[in-house]
N, C-alpha and C positions, 0 to 999 in steps of 0.2 A: 569478450559480452560488456558494450558500456550501460548508465546506467545510467537516467534523468529524472531523479522525481520532480515536480510540483503541484506548485495548486493550495501551498499550506495559508495559512493564518489566518486575523484572530478574528470570530464570531462568537454571539454574545448565545447561553444554551438553550433547545433545541432549535439553532438553526440549524443552515447543514455548509456542506465543503468535499469536491471534489478534487481528492486526489492526481494527478498524471503523472505514470512510468515510461519513459520512454526510450523504449535497447536500442541500440545500435552493433555492427559489426555480426556476429555470431547467427545472426539471426535461429538458424535451424538449429547448434547445441541447446538450442532453449527445451527446458520439460516441461521448469513450475516457475509463469513466478510472483514473490509474494508480497504481503506486505505484513511491517512489521515495525515498534514501536520501541518510543525512550523513553516517561518519568522523568526528570533532576531524579536525582537519587535513587533510579531501582534498574532495576538488571532490562534488557533489551526481549520486547513482549510479542508472538505472532498474532497476526489481526486475517489475515487471511490471507488464500493460495489461492490459484487461478489455473487446472492444466496448461499445454500448447496447444489444445486445442478447443484451451474453452471450453467443452464441456465433461468437465470435473471442479465442483468445488467447497471446496468447505474454510471456515471462520470460529475467533477466539466463543466459547462461551457470553463471552462481555460484550461481543457487536451486531449477536448473532440478529435477525429484522431489523436492525439499526444501518446494518452497511453494506450494500454488494460491488462486487468485484468482478468486474468484466473488459478486456480486452476488444483492439478495435482491431485486425487482422491489416490491413491494410496504410495505418497507424503508425504498428512497430508498435502504440502503447498500449498499457493497461492500468485500469480508469477504483480508483477506488470508491462508489457513494457514500458520503456522513450525511444522515440526517440524526434526529432527533443527539441532537451529542450535546451532551453533557462534560461540566467540570471535569472530567477522569480520563476522558481521553481529551485535556490536554500532553505531548508530546512530539518530539519531534517522532515523525515518523522517515520509515530509510522501506524501499526494495531494492530486495533483492531477487538475485536469477538462478537456477538448481539446469546449474550446465555441465555436458559430457564431461569437463572438466574440475568442476565443480564450482564453488557459493559462487560472487559477484555480488556484488555492495554496492546503491549511488550514492551519492550522496544524501539527504535525509532533510527535509525541507517543515517547515515550522507549525505546529497547527496550540493555538491556545484555544480555550472556551472559558468565557466568563458565564458571573453566573450573573 
């Protein structure tokens, strides 16, 4: 499975961005797709995850109520809608896929939130 993340950018605090994660390859082997982020000097942390069926999702406490993960099965794409962004949300965001054969990671997309 190959993943391509996009949609990052520079936004003011309180603003919104939508990230996209396009999957290709052995799509049917995907169990779940997640978003993680890594700020400079910090460890990569979990943000959100959605099941392959799209009926189950979970979020880190730090983003609950502000971020929404969703999927468009026809487009093989998982989205992360980020609202009410804060400077602390500044990080490189990565999507990953939990598959039958292990975990696949895409390249990151940078999100910068200015105060």
